[in-house]
MDTraj code that builds the backbone (N, CA, C; nanometers):
import mdtraj as md
import numpy as np

residues = "MET THR ALA VAL CYS VAL TYR CYS ALA SER SER THR ARG VAL ASP PRO ALA TYR LEU ASP LEU ALA GLY ARG VAL GLY THR ALA LEU ALA ARG ARG GLY HIS THR LEU VAL THR GLY GLY GLY SER ILE SER MET MET GLY ALA VAL ALA ALA ALA ALA ARG ALA ALA GLY GLY GLN THR VAL GLY VAL ILE PRO ARG GLN LEU LEU ALA LEU GLU VAL GLY ASP LEU ARG SER ASP GLU LEU VAL VAL VAL GLU THR MET ARG GLU ARG LYS ALA GLU MET GLU ARG ARG ALA ASP SER PHE LEU ALA LEU PRO GLY GLY ILE GLY THR LEU GLU GLU LEU PHE GLU VAL TRP SER ALA ALA GLY LEU GLY MET HIS ALA LYS PRO VAL VAL VAL LEU ASP PRO GLU GLY PHE TYR ASP PRO LEU TRP ARG TYR LEU GLU ASP LEU VAL ARG THR GLY PHE VAL ARG ARG SER ALA TYR ASP THR LEU ARG ARG VAL ARG ASP LEU PRO SER ALA LEU ALA GLU LEU ASP GLY THR PRO PRO SER GLN ARG".split()
xyz = np.array([
    [10.6308, 4.3021, 8.3484],
    [10.6248, 4.3565, 8.2145],
    [10.4849, 4.4122, 8.1910],
    [10.4800, 4.5299, 8.1321],
    [10.3518, 4.5908, 8.0997],
    [10.3429, 4.6122, 7.9494],
    [10.2230, 4.6375, 7.9046],
    [10.1992, 4.6642, 7.7627],
    [10.1660, 4.8117, 7.7447],
    [10.2349, 4.8752, 7.6510],
    [10.2140, 5.0160, 7.6206],
    [10.1569, 5.0263, 7.4804],
    [10.0412, 5.0885, 7.4695],
    [9.9785, 5.1128, 7.3401],
    [10.0285, 5.2476, 7.2896],
    [10.0860, 5.2483, 7.1702],
    [10.1361, 5.3718, 7.1105],
    [10.0469, 5.4097, 6.9930],
    [9.9944, 5.5316, 6.9993],
    [9.9166, 5.5894, 6.8907],
    [10.0088, 5.6845, 6.8139],
    [10.0132, 5.6724, 6.6817],
    [10.0976, 5.7608, 6.6019],
    [10.0574, 5.7522, 6.4554],
    [10.1253, 5.8319, 6.3744],
    [10.0915, 5.8435, 6.2326],
    [10.1170, 5.7151, 6.1552],
    [10.0284, 5.6909, 6.0595],
    [10.0508, 5.5847, 5.9619],
    [10.0645, 5.6441, 5.8220],
    [10.0656, 5.7766, 5.8133],
    [10.0832, 5.8451, 5.6855],
    [10.2275, 5.8326, 5.6400],
    [10.2458, 5.8139, 5.5113],
    [10.3814, 5.7995, 5.4576],
    [10.4455, 5.9342, 5.4267],
    [10.3782, 6.0430, 5.4571],
    [10.4314, 6.1751, 5.4254],
    [10.4748, 6.2516, 5.5499],
    [10.5283, 6.1839, 5.6488],
    [10.5694, 6.2520, 5.7711],
    [10.7174, 6.2888, 5.7647],
    [10.7518, 6.3914, 5.8392],
    [10.8900, 6.4370, 5.8513],
    [10.9757, 6.3235, 5.9077],
    [11.0934, 6.3011, 5.8525],
    [11.1810, 6.1949, 5.9038],
    [11.2130, 6.2085, 6.0531],
    [11.2072, 6.3284, 6.1070],
    [11.2320, 6.3468, 6.2501],
    [11.1273, 6.2726, 6.3329],
    [11.0043, 6.2645, 6.2825],
    [10.9001, 6.1920, 6.3543],
    [10.9221, 6.0408, 6.3459],
    [10.9760, 5.9947, 6.2328],
    [11.0108, 5.8531, 6.2216],
    [11.1202, 5.8187, 6.3217],
    [11.2167, 5.9092, 6.3358],
    [11.3239, 5.8899, 6.4334],
    [11.2675, 5.8853, 6.5749],
    [11.1763, 5.9764, 6.6062],
    [11.1128, 5.9771, 6.7386],
    [11.0443, 5.8434, 6.7646],
    [10.9687, 5.7951, 6.6679],
    [10.8990, 5.6668, 6.6836],
    [10.9995, 5.5546, 6.7080],
    [11.1088, 5.5552, 6.6353],
    [11.2119, 5.4537, 6.6544],
    [11.2723, 5.4585, 6.7931],
    [11.2993, 5.5793, 6.8418],
    [11.3553, 5.5925, 6.9771],
    [11.2560, 5.5439, 7.0832],
    [11.1281, 5.5707, 7.0604],
    [11.0254, 5.5240, 7.1538],
    [11.0204, 5.3711, 7.1544],
    [11.0176, 5.3100, 7.0378],
    [11.0136, 5.1633, 7.0302],
    [11.1323, 5.0992, 7.0991],
    [11.2509, 5.1534, 7.0751],
    [11.3723, 5.1016, 7.1384],
    [11.3647, 5.1142, 7.2900],
    [11.3245, 5.2303, 7.3364],
    [11.3182, 5.2543, 7.4814],
    [11.2157, 5.1637, 7.5491],
    [11.1008, 5.1461, 7.4872],
    [10.9992, 5.0590, 7.5466],
    [11.0501, 4.9156, 7.5566],
    [11.1137, 4.8683, 7.4512],
    [11.1664, 4.7309, 7.4519],
    [11.2741, 4.7148, 7.5585],
    [11.3614, 4.8125, 7.5700],
    [11.4694, 4.8041, 7.6691],
    [11.4167, 4.8027, 7.8119],
    [11.2988, 4.8586, 7.8322],
    [11.2373, 4.8577, 7.9653],
    [11.1519, 4.7323, 7.9875],
    [11.1448, 4.6467, 7.8861],
    [11.0701, 4.5224, 7.8996],
    [10.9223, 4.5331, 7.8711],
    [10.8793, 4.6436, 7.8127],
    [10.7378, 4.6618, 7.7806],
    [10.7021, 4.5907, 7.6500],
    [10.5826, 4.5369, 7.6444],
    [10.5262, 4.4903, 7.5184],
    [10.4660, 4.6110, 7.4492],
    [10.4851, 4.6213, 7.3193],
    [10.4308, 4.7313, 7.2409],
    [10.3024, 4.6872, 7.1730],
    [10.1976, 4.7665, 7.1875],
    [10.0705, 4.7440, 7.1185],
    [10.0526, 4.8588, 7.0196],
    [10.0282, 4.8241, 6.8927],
    [10.0065, 4.9267, 6.7909],
    [9.8827, 4.8929, 6.7092],
    [9.8547, 4.9820, 6.6143],
    [9.7432, 4.9606, 6.5228],
    [9.7716, 4.8612, 6.4124],
    [9.8867, 4.7958, 6.4168],
    [9.9132, 4.6849, 6.3272],
    [9.9649, 4.7189, 6.1887],
    [9.9969, 4.8467, 6.1626],
    [10.0528, 4.8842, 6.0335],
    [10.2044, 4.8750, 6.0355],
    [10.2636, 4.8587, 5.9178],
    [10.4092, 4.8451, 5.9099],
    [10.4764, 4.9644, 5.8434],
    [10.4018, 5.0712, 5.8172],
    [10.4587, 5.1872, 5.7496],
    [10.4582, 5.3080, 5.8418],
    [10.5324, 5.4082, 5.8036],
    [10.5398, 5.5358, 5.8712],
    [10.5813, 5.5195, 6.0176],
    [10.5307, 5.6056, 6.1039],
    [10.5686, 5.6019, 6.2448],
    [10.5247, 5.4716, 6.3113],
    [10.4061, 5.4214, 6.2719],
    [10.3565, 5.2971, 6.3313],
    [10.4531, 5.1820, 6.3015],
    [10.5011, 5.1761, 6.1806],
    [10.5974, 5.0732, 6.1453],
    [10.7320, 5.0943, 6.2123],
    [10.7739, 5.2201, 6.2230],
    [10.9040, 5.2517, 6.2830],
    [10.9088, 5.2153, 6.4302],
    [10.8025, 5.2444, 6.5040],
    [10.8022, 5.2136, 6.6471],
    [10.8057, 5.0626, 6.6683],
    [10.7327, 4.9882, 6.5876],
    [10.7294, 4.8427, 6.6026],
    [10.8616, 4.7791, 6.5601],
    [10.9168, 4.8229, 6.4481],
    [11.0433, 4.7662, 6.4013],
    [11.1548, 4.7922, 6.5024],
    [11.1573, 4.9116, 6.5580],
    [11.2611, 4.9451, 6.6565],
    [11.2442, 4.8626, 6.7834],
    [11.1201, 4.8435, 6.8262],
    [11.0967, 4.7621, 6.9463],
    [11.1462, 4.6197, 6.9240],
    [11.1143, 4.5625, 6.8101],
    [11.1594, 4.4255, 6.7809],
    [11.3116, 4.4190, 6.7702],
    [11.3727, 4.5198, 6.7075],
    [11.5185, 4.5211, 6.6919],
    [11.5881, 4.5272, 6.8277],
    [11.5199, 4.5856, 6.9265],
    [11.5760, 4.5949, 7.0616],
    [11.5332, 4.4773, 7.1494],
    [11.4704, 4.3757, 7.0888],
    [11.4327, 4.2555, 7.1621],
    [11.2950, 4.2583, 7.2246],
    [11.2144, 4.3589, 7.1908],
    [11.0812, 4.3710, 7.2487],
    [10.9762, 4.2888, 7.1767],
    [10.8652, 4.2680, 7.2455],
    [10.7495, 4.1983, 7.1893],
    [10.6536, 4.3018, 7.1322],
    [10.5934, 4.2694, 7.0171],
    [10.4988, 4.3611, 6.9548],
    [10.3675, 4.2901, 6.9248],
    [10.2600, 4.3637, 6.9468],
    [10.1258, 4.3167, 6.9141],
    [10.0623, 4.4226, 6.8252],
    [10.0191, 4.3828, 6.7078],
    [9.9490, 4.4729, 6.6187],
    [9.8033, 4.4329, 6.6095],
    [9.7160, 4.5331, 6.6065],
    [9.5722, 4.5073, 6.5943],
    [9.5225, 4.5890, 6.4755],
    [9.4738, 4.5208, 6.3739],
    [9.4384, 4.5907, 6.2501],
    [9.3071, 4.5368, 6.1924],
    [9.2212, 4.6259, 6.1443],
    [9.1013, 4.5800, 6.0750],
    [9.1386, 4.5160, 5.9415],
    [9.0680, 4.4133, 5.9058],
    [9.0935, 4.3412, 5.7807],
    [9.1011, 4.4375, 5.6615],
    [9.0123, 4.5348, 5.6563],
    [9.0077, 4.6292, 5.5452],
    [9.1353, 4.7124, 5.5331],
    [9.2078, 4.7304, 5.6444],
    [9.3289, 4.8122, 5.6409],
    [9.4564, 4.7319, 5.6206],
    [9.4449, 4.6009, 5.6135],
    [9.5651, 4.5185, 5.5963],
    [9.6489, 4.5651, 5.4771],
    [9.5870, 4.5884, 5.3644],
    [9.6610, 4.6323, 5.2464],
    [9.6941, 4.7809, 5.2533],
    [9.5986, 4.8640, 5.2962],
    [9.6186, 5.0087, 5.3003],
    [9.7332, 5.0471, 5.3927],
    [9.7373, 4.9906, 5.5112],
    [9.8421, 5.0240, 5.6078],
    [9.9541, 4.9213, 5.6064],
    [9.9540, 4.8346, 5.5096],
    [10.0558, 4.7306, 5.4960],
    [10.0747, 4.6622, 5.6310],
    [9.9861, 4.5690, 5.6580],
    [9.9853, 4.4978, 5.7859],
    [10.1238, 4.4532, 5.8302],
    [10.1516, 4.4711, 5.9565],
    [10.2825, 4.4392, 6.0151],
    [10.2933, 4.2887, 6.0374],
    [10.3256, 4.2170, 5.9315],
    [10.3324, 4.0712, 5.9369],
    [10.4476, 4.0216, 6.0231],
    [10.5380, 4.1100, 6.0614],
    [10.6492, 4.0714, 6.1485],
    [10.6146, 4.0855, 6.2969],
    [10.4958, 4.1344, 6.3272],
    [10.4540, 4.1436, 6.4673],
    [10.4626, 4.0067, 6.5321],
    [10.4932, 4.0069, 6.6596],
    [10.4922, 3.8808, 6.7329],
    [10.3508, 3.8246, 6.7352],
    [10.2543, 3.9157, 6.7354],
    [10.1143, 3.8764, 6.7262],
    [10.0415, 3.9832, 6.6454],
    [9.9777, 3.9433, 6.5373],
    [9.8974, 4.0350, 6.4570],
    [9.7527, 3.9900, 6.4674],
    [9.6726, 4.0734, 6.5304],
    [9.5316, 4.0435, 6.5527],
    [9.4517, 4.1149, 6.4444],
    [9.3775, 4.0404, 6.3649],
    [9.2955, 4.0983, 6.2588],
    [9.1512, 4.1009, 6.3079],
    [9.0931, 4.2208, 6.3081],
    [8.9549, 4.2402, 6.3524],
    [8.8733, 4.2918, 6.2344],
    [8.7450, 4.3054, 6.2547],
    [8.6585, 4.3482, 6.1447],
    [8.6369, 4.4992, 6.1384],
    [8.6355, 4.5685, 6.2508],
    [8.6013, 4.7106, 6.2501],
    [8.7029, 4.7935, 6.3284],
    [8.6984, 4.9243, 6.3059],
    [8.7836, 5.0166, 6.3819],
    [8.7468, 5.0141, 6.5301],
    [8.6201, 5.0014, 6.5606],
    [8.5778, 4.9950, 6.7013],
    [8.6359, 4.8729, 6.7701],
    [8.6365, 4.7600, 6.6997],
    [8.6970, 4.6393, 6.7560],
    [8.8476, 4.6584, 6.7745],
    [8.9098, 4.7258, 6.6781],
    [9.0533, 4.7520, 6.6874],
    [9.0852, 4.8307, 6.8137],
    [9.0154, 4.9423, 6.8324],
    [9.0425, 5.0262, 6.9493],
    [9.0151, 4.9514, 7.0785],
    [8.9055, 4.8772, 7.0833],
    [8.8720, 4.8029, 7.2049],
    [8.9791, 4.6991, 7.2370],
    [9.0284, 4.6307, 7.1352],
    [9.1313, 4.5289, 7.1572],
    [9.2628, 4.5926, 7.2013],
    [9.2986, 4.7038, 7.1407],
    [9.4209, 4.7739, 7.1803],
    [9.4092, 4.8210, 7.3253],
    [9.2957, 4.8771, 7.3606],
    [9.2748, 4.9251, 7.4975],
    [9.2761, 4.8097, 7.5967],
    [9.2159, 4.6978, 7.5598],
    [9.2107, 4.5817, 7.6488],
    [9.3504, 4.5287, 7.6772],
    [9.4348, 4.5292, 7.5775],
    [9.5685, 4.4723, 7.5904],
    [9.6690, 4.5669, 7.6566],
    [9.6371, 4.6949, 7.6664],
    [9.7324, 4.7949, 7.7138],
    [9.7175, 4.8253, 7.8631],
    [9.8317, 4.8516, 7.9240],
    [9.8354, 4.8992, 8.0631],
    [9.8538, 5.0502, 8.0681],
    [9.8960, 5.1090, 7.9568],
    [9.9134, 5.2534, 7.9458],
    [9.9111, 5.2912, 7.7982],
    [9.8988, 5.4224, 7.7736],
    [9.8829, 5.4727, 7.6378],
    [9.9782, 5.5891, 7.6153],
    [10.0397, 5.5905, 7.4982],
    [10.1330, 5.6972, 7.4611],
    [10.0978, 5.7462, 7.3218],
    [10.0704, 5.8748, 7.3102],
    [10.0422, 5.9342, 7.1795],
    [10.1638, 6.0126, 7.1324],
    [10.2000, 5.9882, 7.0084],
    [10.3037, 6.0632, 6.9396],
    [10.2332, 6.1493, 6.8346],
    [10.3050, 6.2338, 6.7633],
    [10.2385, 6.3098, 6.6572],
    [10.1672, 6.2180, 6.5584],
    [10.0536, 6.2643, 6.5121],
    [9.9744, 6.1870, 6.4178],
    [9.8580, 6.2685, 6.3671],
    [9.7758, 6.2057, 6.2878],
    [9.6629, 6.2735, 6.2258],
    [9.5318, 6.2418, 6.2935],
    [9.4270, 6.2387, 6.2142],
    [9.2922, 6.2251, 6.2665],
    [9.2725, 6.0933, 6.3416],
    [9.3321, 5.9842, 6.2933],
    [9.3186, 5.8564, 6.3617],
    [9.3855, 5.8586, 6.4982],
    [9.5049, 5.9166, 6.5051],
    [9.5756, 5.9294, 6.6329],
    [9.4940, 6.0126, 6.7301],
    [9.4423, 6.1258, 6.6812],
    [9.3619, 6.2122, 6.7677],
    [9.2364, 6.1404, 6.8168],
    [9.1706, 6.0686, 6.7271],
    [9.0477, 5.9984, 6.7646],
    [9.0767, 5.8942, 6.8719],
    [9.1844, 5.8186, 6.8553],
    [9.2204, 5.7166, 6.9545],
    [9.2582, 5.7809, 7.0868],
    [9.3385, 5.8871, 7.0794],
    [9.3791, 5.9582, 7.2007],
    [9.2588, 6.0139, 7.2752],
    [9.1699, 6.0804, 7.2048],
    [9.0542, 6.1409, 7.2703],
    [8.9637, 6.0354, 7.3335],
    [8.9468, 5.9231, 7.2688],
    [8.8605, 5.8200, 7.3256],
    [8.9170, 5.7629, 7.4556],
    [9.0460, 5.7295, 7.4544],
    [9.1055, 5.6706, 7.5743],
    [9.1194, 5.7753, 7.6852],
    [9.1461, 5.9008, 7.6485],
    [9.1539, 6.0078, 7.7470],
    [9.0160, 6.0366, 7.8061],
    [8.9130, 6.0386, 7.7236],
    [8.7773, 6.0614, 7.7720],
    [8.7377, 5.9553, 7.8742],
    [8.7703, 5.8302, 7.8450],
    [8.7396, 5.7218, 7.9383],
    [8.8145, 5.7400, 8.0698],
    [8.9392, 5.7836, 8.0626],
    [9.0167, 5.8093, 8.1854],
    [8.9550, 5.9244, 8.2635],
    [8.9173, 6.0308, 8.1921],
    [8.8570, 6.1472, 8.2579],
    [8.7245, 6.1154, 8.3247],
    [8.6547, 6.0143, 8.2749],
    [8.5275, 5.9711, 8.3344],
    [8.5466, 5.8653, 8.4422],
    [8.6723, 5.8279, 8.4672],
    [8.7002, 5.7270, 8.5697],
    [8.6737, 5.5852, 8.5246],
    [8.6658, 5.5624, 8.3928],
    [8.6388, 5.4282, 8.3420],
    [8.7636, 5.3407, 8.3402],
    [8.8795, 5.4018, 8.3518],
    [9.0047, 5.3288, 8.3713],
    [9.1036, 5.4232, 8.4384],
    [9.2065, 5.3658, 8.4973],
    [9.3092, 5.4446, 8.5658],
    [9.4451, 5.4261, 8.4990],
    [9.4449, 5.3904, 8.3723],
    [9.5691, 5.3692, 8.2985],
    [9.6265, 5.5044, 8.2560],
    [9.7584, 5.5212, 8.2658],
    [9.8183, 5.6479, 8.2229],
    [9.7939, 5.6761, 8.0747],
    [9.7629, 5.8020, 8.0450],
    [9.7466, 5.8494, 7.9080],
    [9.8449, 5.9651, 7.8914],
    [9.9445, 5.9448, 7.8059],
    [10.0563, 6.0378, 7.7942],
    [10.0703, 6.0830, 7.6493],
    [10.1015, 6.2103, 7.6313],
    [10.1307, 6.2647, 7.4989],
    [10.2765, 6.3084, 7.4993],
    [10.3567, 6.2489, 7.4121],
    [10.4965, 6.2885, 7.3961],
    [10.5032, 6.3897, 7.2831],
    [10.5395, 6.5128, 7.3180],
    [10.5319, 6.6250, 7.2250],
    [10.6603, 6.7087, 7.2314],
    [10.7747, 6.6528, 7.1855],
    [10.9013, 6.7229, 7.2021],
    [10.9159, 6.8510, 7.1203],
    [10.8490, 6.8610, 7.0095],
    [10.8662, 6.9762, 6.9203],
    [10.7470, 7.0719, 6.9201],
    [10.6497, 7.0512, 7.0080],
    [10.5347, 7.1402, 7.0122],
    [10.4301, 7.1138, 6.9058],
    [10.4308, 6.9935, 6.8482],
    [10.3340, 6.9552, 6.7461],
    [10.1905, 6.9808, 6.7943],
    [10.1654, 6.9492, 6.9201],
    [10.0300, 6.9601, 6.9751],
    [10.0021, 7.0934, 7.0458],
    [10.0912, 7.1907, 7.0364],
    [10.0695, 7.3178, 7.1063],
    [9.9332, 7.3810, 7.0759],
    [9.8886, 7.3870, 6.9487],
    [9.7556, 7.4448, 6.9235],
    [9.6431, 7.3661, 6.9924],
    [9.6570, 7.2357, 6.9974],
    [9.5569, 7.1532, 7.0653],
    [9.5538, 7.1845, 7.2142],
    [9.6719, 7.1969, 7.2758],
    [9.6758, 7.2260, 7.4202],
    [9.6123, 7.3612, 7.4504],
    [9.6357, 7.4610, 7.3641],
    [9.5721, 7.5921, 7.3855],
    [9.4205, 7.5786, 7.3771],
    [9.3722, 7.5022, 7.2803],
    [9.2286, 7.4812, 7.2651],
    [9.1702, 7.4086, 7.3866],
    [9.2386, 7.3052, 7.4331],
    [9.1901, 7.2315, 7.5499],
    [9.1868, 7.3195, 7.6742],
    [9.2871, 7.4047, 7.6898],
    [9.2856, 7.4993, 7.8021],
    [9.1651, 7.5927, 7.7925],
    [9.1308, 7.6365, 7.6712],
    [9.0110, 7.7192, 7.6527],
    [8.8857, 7.6420, 7.6911],
    [8.8803, 7.5126, 7.6584],
    [8.7650, 7.4310, 7.6967],
    [8.7534, 7.4201, 7.8486],
    [8.8654, 7.4118, 7.9159],
    [8.8626, 7.4099, 8.0630],
    [8.8156, 7.5458, 8.1140],
    [8.8744, 7.6528, 8.0602],
    [8.8408, 7.7889, 8.1043],
    [8.6929, 7.8195, 8.0865],
    [8.6335, 7.7712, 7.9778],
    [8.4923, 7.7998, 7.9507],
    [8.3976, 7.6980, 8.0136],
    [8.4533, 7.5983, 8.0807],
    [8.3712, 7.5029, 8.1531],
    [8.3247, 7.3817, 8.0740],
    [8.3728, 7.3653, 7.9525],
    [8.3312, 7.2500, 7.8724],
    [8.4090, 7.1233, 7.9068],
    [8.5233, 7.1381, 7.9698],
    [8.6028, 7.0245, 8.0162],
    [8.6388, 7.0499, 8.1625],
    [8.6136, 6.9497, 8.2452],
    [8.6496, 6.9613, 8.3869],
    [8.8017, 6.9599, 8.4021],
    [8.8531, 7.0425, 8.4907],
    [8.9969, 7.0461, 8.5170],
    [9.0464, 6.9069, 8.5565],
    [8.9688, 6.8348, 8.6370],
    [9.0119, 6.7010, 8.6796],
    [9.0250, 6.6059, 8.5606],
    [8.9370, 6.6193, 8.4620],
    [8.9472, 6.5362, 8.3423],
    [9.0684, 6.5779, 8.2595],
    [9.0860, 6.7072, 8.2440],
    [9.2015, 6.7594, 8.1696],
    [9.3317, 6.7082, 8.2312],
    [9.3376, 6.7072, 8.3627],
    [9.4595, 6.6683, 8.4323],
    [9.4921, 6.5198, 8.4207],
    [9.3991, 6.4373, 8.3732],
    [9.4318, 6.2956, 8.3537],
    [9.5184, 6.2747, 8.2294],
    [9.5234, 6.3725, 8.1420],
    [9.6059, 6.3661, 8.0213],
    [9.7407, 6.4292, 8.0518],
    [9.8470, 6.3521, 8.0401],
    [9.9813, 6.3978, 8.0743],
    [10.0565, 6.4377, 7.9488],
    [10.1098, 6.5583, 7.9466],
    [10.1876, 6.6076, 7.8339],
    [10.3333, 6.6175, 7.8765],
    [10.4217, 6.5606, 7.7961],
    [10.5648, 6.5658, 7.8261],
    [10.6415, 6.6050, 7.7005],
    [10.7604, 6.6583, 7.7211],
    [10.8424, 6.7068, 7.6099],
    [10.9590, 6.6151, 7.5749],
    [10.9882, 6.5154, 7.6614],
    [11.1035, 6.4300, 7.6319],
    [11.0715, 6.2852, 7.6657],
    [11.1476, 6.1964, 7.6051],
    [11.1230, 6.0533, 7.6182],
    [11.1409, 6.0028, 7.7618],
    [11.2449, 6.0435, 7.8355],
    [11.2550, 5.9959, 7.9738],
    [11.1320, 6.0321, 8.0593],
    [11.0783, 6.1516, 8.0392],
    [10.9582, 6.1914, 8.1138],
    [10.8381, 6.1078, 8.0720],
    [10.8280, 6.0772, 7.9431],
    [10.7177, 5.9927, 7.8960],
    [10.7256, 5.8546, 7.9594],
    [10.8454, 5.7972, 7.9628],
    [10.8629, 5.6648, 8.0227],
    [10.8277, 5.6656, 8.1702],
    [10.8664, 5.7703, 8.2403],
    [10.8336, 5.7812, 8.3826],
    [10.6832, 5.7908, 8.4031],
    [10.6155, 5.8688, 8.3195],
    [10.4692, 5.8804, 8.3297],
    [10.4026, 5.7457, 8.3013],
    [10.4498, 5.6759, 8.2006],
    [10.3928, 5.5453, 8.1659],
    [10.4103, 5.4454, 8.2792],
    [10.5233, 5.4551, 8.3470],
    [10.5520, 5.3639, 8.4579],
    [10.4853, 5.4080, 8.5877],
    [10.4250, 5.5266, 8.5865],
    [10.3593, 5.5762, 8.7073],
    [10.4561, 5.6276, 8.8118],
    [10.5769, 5.6695, 8.7697],
    [10.6748, 5.7215, 8.8639],
    [10.6361, 5.8631, 8.9050],
    [10.6205, 5.8885, 9.0347],
    [10.5881, 6.0235, 9.0801],
    [10.6985, 6.1216, 9.0432],
    [10.6638, 6.2485, 9.0099],
    [10.7657, 6.3460, 8.9701],
    [10.8787, 6.3602, 9.0724],
    [10.8492, 6.3450, 9.1999],
    [10.9517, 6.3609, 9.3032],
    [11.0565, 6.2491, 9.2993],
    [11.0273, 6.1379, 9.2304],
    [11.1201, 6.0260, 9.2264],
    [11.1877, 6.0093, 9.0897],
    [11.1707, 6.1066, 9.0013],
    [11.2293, 6.0956, 8.8680],
    [11.3737, 6.1417, 8.8673],
])
top = md.Topology()
chain = top.add_chain()
for i, resn in enumerate(residues, 1):
    res = top.add_residue(resn, chain, resSeq=i)
    for name in ("N", "CA", "C"):
        top.add_atom(name, md.element.get_by_symbol(name[0]), res)
traj = md.Trajectory(xyz[None], top)
């Protein structure tokens, strides 16, 4: 069993299709026997992925700063809810507990978490898979920008290539499990 850290929106104003995506991800991770690690909120996509994982029999770990317990409505139903003092502690604890990382659509917090864990992978500080599940092209403008950064030399191609972009859930699961494309 491995632990998958999922980064996603905690905003309550997201399209219901994204809530559905989060639910499908939580269910799929639980069915594969993965423990889910989240930012510890119980609302929006973060809440949907955790609730779906638990409904499918999965284990969930939430990591949340004390200050956000009320704002993000702490996921008191988590199998384990870790309360930390700062956002830096939150990210470090989530990274420590995870064997792989999956980003779904989200805002500035999702991007910040994704960029930090991807940067560490690109620098060789860890070899854990970093995957972006982007079925509807939510991140298309970001990918164009990142390609420009590679083209202009601000990002090494080898670092860029450590970030895996997929369009469907089965491909995301295969990337998280480290399944080579030839065996999918």
